[in-house]
C-alpha positions in Angstrom: 166.5 45.1 56.2 164.9 42.6 58.4 165.1 42.8 62.2 165.3 39.6 64.2 162.7 39.1 66.8 164.2 39.5 70.3 165.1 36.2 71.9 165.8 35.6 75.6 169.5 35.0 76.0 169.2 31.8 77.9 172.2 29.4 78.2 170.6 27.1 75.7 170.2 30.0 73.2 173.8 31.1 73.7 174.9 27.6 73.0 172.7 27.5 69.9 174.4 30.7 68.7 177.9 29.3 69.3 179.7 29.1 65.9 183.1 27.7 67.0 184.6 25.7 69.8 186.2 29.0 70.9 182.6 30.4 71.4 181.8 27.4 73.6 185.0 27.9 75.5 183.8 31.5 76.3 180.4 30.3 77.5 182.1 27.6 79.6 184.4 30.1 81.2 181.4 32.1 82.4 179.4 29.1 83.5 181.7 27.3 86.0 184.0 28.4 88.8 187.5 29.4 87.8 189.2 26.3 89.4 186.8 24.0 87.4 187.5 25.8 84.1 191.3 25.9 84.7 191.2 22.2 85.5 189.8 21.4 82.1 191.5 24.2 80.2 195.0 24.0 81.7 198.1 22.0 80.9 201.4 21.1 82.6 204.0 23.5 83.8 204.4 26.5 81.4 201.8 25.0 79.0 204.2 25.1 76.1 203.2 21.7 74.7 199.5 22.7 74.1 200.5 26.1 72.7 202.8 24.4 70.2 200.3 21.7 69.3 197.7 24.4 68.6 200.1 26.5 66.6 200.9 23.5 64.5 197.3 23.4 63.2 197.3 27.1 62.7 200.4 26.7 60.6 198.6 24.6 58.0 198.3 25.5 54.3 195.5 23.8 52.5 196.0 23.1 48.8 192.5 22.8 47.3 191.4 21.4 43.9 188.7 23.3 42.1 185.8 22.5 39.7 184.9 19.3 41.5 181.3 18.3 42.2 181.0 18.6 46.0 177.3 18.8 46.2 177.4 15.6 48.4 180.1 14.8 50.9 180.5 11.6 53.0 182.2 11.9 56.4 181.9 8.3 57.4 185.0 6.5 58.5 185.9 2.9 59.4 188.1 2.5 62.4 189.0 -0.9 64.0 186.3 -2.6 62.1 183.5 -0.2 63.0 182.0 2.5 60.8 181.3 6.0 62.3 179.4 9.0 61.0 182.3 11.4 61.6 186.0 10.9 61.8 186.5 11.8 65.5 185.8 10.4 68.9 185.3 11.8 72.3 188.5 11.4 74.2 188.7 10.0 77.8 188.6 12.6 80.5 188.6 12.2 84.2 186.7 14.0 87.0 184.1 14.8 84.5 181.2 15.3 86.8 183.1 18.2 88.4 182.7 20.0 85.1 178.9 19.3 84.9 176.6 17.2 87.0 175.7 14.9 84.1 179.4 14.2 83.3 180.2 11.2 81.1 176.5 10.3 80.6 176.0 13.6 78.7 178.9 12.9 76.5 177.9 9.3 75.9 174.4 10.2 74.9 175.5 13.0 72.6 178.2 10.7 71.0 175.7 7.9 70.5 173.2 10.2 68.7 176.0 11.6 66.5 177.4 8.1 65.6 180.9 8.6 67.0 182.8 6.6 69.7 182.7 7.6 73.3 185.8 6.7 75.4 185.3 6.3 79.2 188.3 7.1 81.4 189.6 4.8 84.2 189.2 8.1 86.3 185.7 8.6 85.0 182.9 9.6 87.4 180.3 7.3 85.7 180.5 3.5 85.8 180.9 1.4 82.6 177.5 0.0 83.2 175.9 3.5 83.4 177.7 4.7 80.2 176.6 1.6 78.4 173.0 2.2 79.5 173.2 5.9 78.3 174.7 4.9 74.9 173.3 1.5 74.3 173.3 1.6 70.5 176.6 3.5 70.1 180.2 2.5 70.3 181.8 2.7 73.8 185.6 2.5 74.3 187.4 2.1 77.7 190.6 3.8 78.6 193.0 2.1 81.0 195.7 3.3 83.3 197.6 0.2 84.3 197.5 -0.2 88.1 200.5 -1.1 90.1 198.3 -4.1 91.3 197.8 -5.9 88.0 194.9 -8.1 89.2 192.9 -4.9 89.7 193.5 -3.8 86.1 192.5 -7.3 84.9 189.2 -7.1 86.9 188.5 -3.6 85.5 189.1 -4.9 81.9 186.6 -7.8 82.6 184.1 -5.4 83.9 184.3 -3.1 80.9 184.1 -6.0 78.4 181.1 -7.5 80.2 179.4 -4.0 80.0 179.8 -4.1 76.2 182.8 -1.9 75.6 184.6 -2.9 72.4 188.0 -1.1 72.3 190.6 -0.8 75.0 192.6 2.5 74.9 195.7 1.9 77.0 197.3 5.3 78.0 201.0 4.9 78.1 202.4 8.5 78.7 201.6 8.8 82.4 204.3 7.0 84.5 203.7 9.8 86.9 201.1 12.6 86.9 202.2 15.9 85.3 202.4 19.1 87.4 199.5 21.4 86.5 200.3 24.7 88.0 196.8 26.2 87.5 195.4 23.5 89.8 198.1 24.0 92.4 197.6 27.7 92.5 193.8 27.3 92.7 194.1 25.0 95.6 192.5 22.2 93.5 194.4 19.1 94.7 194.2 15.5 95.8 192.6 15.0 99.2 194.7 14.1 102.1 194.9 10.4 103.1 191.9 9.2 105.0 189.4 11.5 103.2 187.8 8.4 101.5 184.7 10.2 100.2 186.6 13.1 98.5 188.1 13.1 95.1 189.5 16.7 95.4 190.1 19.4 97.9 189.8 23.2 97.5 190.8 26.1 99.7 188.6 28.7 101.2 189.7 31.4 98.7 188.8 29.1 95.8 185.4 28.5 97.3 184.9 32.2 97.6 185.8 32.7 94.0 183.3 30.0 93.0 180.5 31.4 95.1 178.8 33.4 92.3 178.3 30.3 90.2 175.1 29.3 92.0 173.8 26.9 89.3 177.1 24.9 89.4 176.9 24.7 93.2 173.2 23.6 93.1 173.9 20.9 90.6 176.9 19.7 92.6 175.2 19.7 95.9 172.0 18.1 94.7 173.6 15.3 92.7 174.9 12.0 94.0 178.5 12.1 95.5 181.2 12.2 92.9 183.3 9.1 92.9 185.7 7.1 90.6 182.7 5.1 89.5 184.8 2.3 87.9 186.4 1.7 91.3 183.3 1.8 93.6 184.1 -1.6 95.0 187.5 -0.4 96.3 187.8 0.2 100.0 190.7 2.6 100.0 190.5 6.4 100.1 190.7 8.4 97.0 194.3 9.5 97.6 195.5 5.9 97.6 193.5 5.0 94.6 195.1 7.8 92.6 198.5 6.8 93.8 198.0 3.2 92.5 196.4 4.2 89.2 199.7 5.4 87.6 202.5 2.7 87.6 206.0 3.9 86.5 207.1 0.3 86.0 204.8 -0.4 83.0 206.6 -1.6 79.8 205.8 -3.0 76.4 206.0 -6.4 78.0 202.8 -5.7 79.9 200.9 -5.8 76.5 201.1 -9.6 76.7 198.8 -9.9 79.7 196.7 -7.0 78.6 196.1 -8.8 75.3 195.3 -12.0 77.2 192.8 -10.2 79.4 191.0 -8.2 76.7 189.2 -9.9 73.9 188.6 -6.8 71.8 190.8 -4.3 69.9 193.7 -2.5 71.6 194.8 1.0 71.0 197.9 2.6 72.6 197.4 6.3 73.5 200.4 8.5 74.1 202.9 7.4 71.5 205.4 10.3 70.9 208.1 8.9 68.6 208.5 6.8 65.5 210.6 4.2 67.4 207.8 3.6 69.9 205.3 3.5 67.0 207.3 0.7 65.5 207.5 -1.1 68.8 203.7 -0.9 69.1 203.3 -2.4 65.7 205.8 -5.2 66.5 203.8 -6.0 69.7 200.7 -6.5 67.6 198.5 -3.6 68.9 195.6 -2.6 66.6 196.0 1.1 66.7 198.0 4.0 68.3 197.2 7.5 69.2 199.9 10.1 68.6 199.3 12.1 71.7 200.9 14.6 74.1 198.0 14.1 76.5 196.6 17.5 75.7 199.8 19.0 77.0 198.9 17.9 80.5 201.9 15.6 81.2 205.3 16.4 79.8 205.7 20.0 78.9 207.7 20.7 75.7 206.8 17.2 74.4 206.8 16.5 70.6 203.9 17.9 68.6 201.7 14.9 67.5 200.7 16.7 64.2 204.4 17.1 63.3 205.0 13.4 63.9 202.0 12.3 62.0 203.2 12.1 58.3 206.3 10.0 59.0 204.6 7.7 61.5 201.7 7.1 59.2 204.0 6.4 56.3 206.2 4.0 58.3 203.7 2.0 60.3 200.3 2.8 58.8 200.2 -0.5 56.9 200.7 -2.4 60.2 198.3 -0.5 62.5 195.8 2.3 62.5 197.2 5.7 63.4 195.0 8.2 65.3 195.8 11.6 66.8 194.9 14.0 69.5 196.2 17.2 71.3 195.4 20.7 70.1 192.4 19.8 68.0 189.8 22.6 68.2 188.4 22.8 64.7 187.0 20.5 62.1 189.7 21.6 59.6 192.3 20.4 62.1 190.7 16.9 61.8 190.7 17.2 58.0 194.4 18.1 57.9 195.2 15.2 60.2 193.3 12.7 58.0 195.1 14.1 54.9 198.4 13.3 56.5 197.5 9.8 57.4 195.4 9.7 60.6 192.4 7.4 60.6 190.6 9.2 63.5 191.0 12.2 65.8 190.2 12.2 69.5 188.9 15.4 70.9 189.1 16.3 74.6 188.9 20.0 75.2 186.3 20.6 72.6 184.1 18.1 74.4 184.8 19.5 77.9 184.1 23.1 76.8 180.7 22.0 75.5 180.0 20.0 78.7 180.9 23.0 80.9 178.9 25.3 78.7 175.7 23.3 78.9 175.9 19.7 79.6 174.5 17.4 76.9 173.2 20.3 74.9 176.7 21.8 74.9 178.4 18.5 73.9 175.9 18.1 71.1 176.7 21.6 69.8 180.4 20.9 70.0 180.0 17.8 67.8 177.8 19.7 65.4 180.3 22.5 65.1 183.2 20.1 64.3 181.1 18.1 61.9 180.0 21.2 60.0 183.5 22.5 59.8 184.7 19.1 58.4 182.1 19.1 55.7 182.8 22.7 54.7 186.5 22.1 54.6 186.1 19.0 52.4 183.9 20.9 50.0 186.4 23.8 49.8 189.2 21.3 49.2 187.3 19.7 46.4 186.8 16.2 48.0 183.7 14.3 48.6 184.9 11.3 50.6 187.5 11.2 53.4 189.4 8.5 51.4 190.2 11.2 48.8 192.2 13.2 51.3 196.0 12.9 50.7 199.2 14.6 51.8 199.2 16.8 48.8 196.1 18.6 50.2 198.1 19.9 53.2 201.4 21.7 53.8 202.8 22.0 57.3 204.4 25.5 57.4 207.6 25.5 59.3 207.9 27.5 62.5 209.7 25.2 65.0 212.5 23.3 63.3 214.9 21.2 65.4 218.4 22.7 65.3 220.9 20.3 63.6 223.2 18.6 66.0 226.7 20.0 66.0 229.8 17.8 66.0 232.7 18.9 68.1 236.2 17.6 67.6 
């Protein structure tokens, strides 16, 4: 028996010893105030959507093939003409510097080193120029919420393209913002009109609950003010900016001017039906993301993983199909690729790592997912992602839509 030499349990050491994204989630929960953790971890209303999406991945049966030489595996994937080291990207998240002072820059640097795409949100707290400087050699994508004032969206697209972003991710499932009860109960809310410098407001009880997290407070108070960095030239207060960022009048027709304003590839994020996937293909977009917005918009929305096989089969020849929502393990990504996805976008796994330890935590999250992908591939008997096929996966049935009844 060998005894390990005692090691100081610093945050970096705890992150190094994290073996799963769930481990990082636990570290994150202890590292930030409750209202911050709940903002990243929570979903809309009763949080049914995210629970079902997660359960869908739990209800997977893998069908491995044995006696294959899996001494070498290749996890590279080509998406929208670019080749990446692993088949997942960091999904766009807003208010990120609330989670950790380094925010998007930590994610961009970690993604660049790992050879995966980083997607900056319209609601990001780092500018496109700063993200590009942090991830100069990597692939940067820009996520767009279509503003009610179209000329502002056009200016934002020009700014992102000029900064070197290559893919536009148009989020289409937010005509209005979902109701996130954890945030409401924590007093984490939009600032009142006129509070131009503030992106969020918290009550006294929430501040008291957050008081023990000294490190988070020091980082927050000693860092530059948190702003919507892509909108720094706007003169309005934060509340008005948020109100204009989500436009309920957006339709497929808006893809015409978006295509004219953006020279690069276009991906629609938030597709939740086969009919809309077909419409996206008919309108000439390059890719779609089957997404329920991490459960943060419509509660009881369709589960993207359940939609994936039929959507990939029906429109996969016309555009590239990607997926998000509920992905917390590398084998979730492998199962998705087997059923026709080209790429997965991970949001919570990224934010758990970020809250747990900034860039170090994001790097560990990427490592964990990458290691789990490789291990799952070997155990399935495949050496290249292209070898994955629907026969490798069975979706076990738990939630089956009740057949419609006809009444005379």
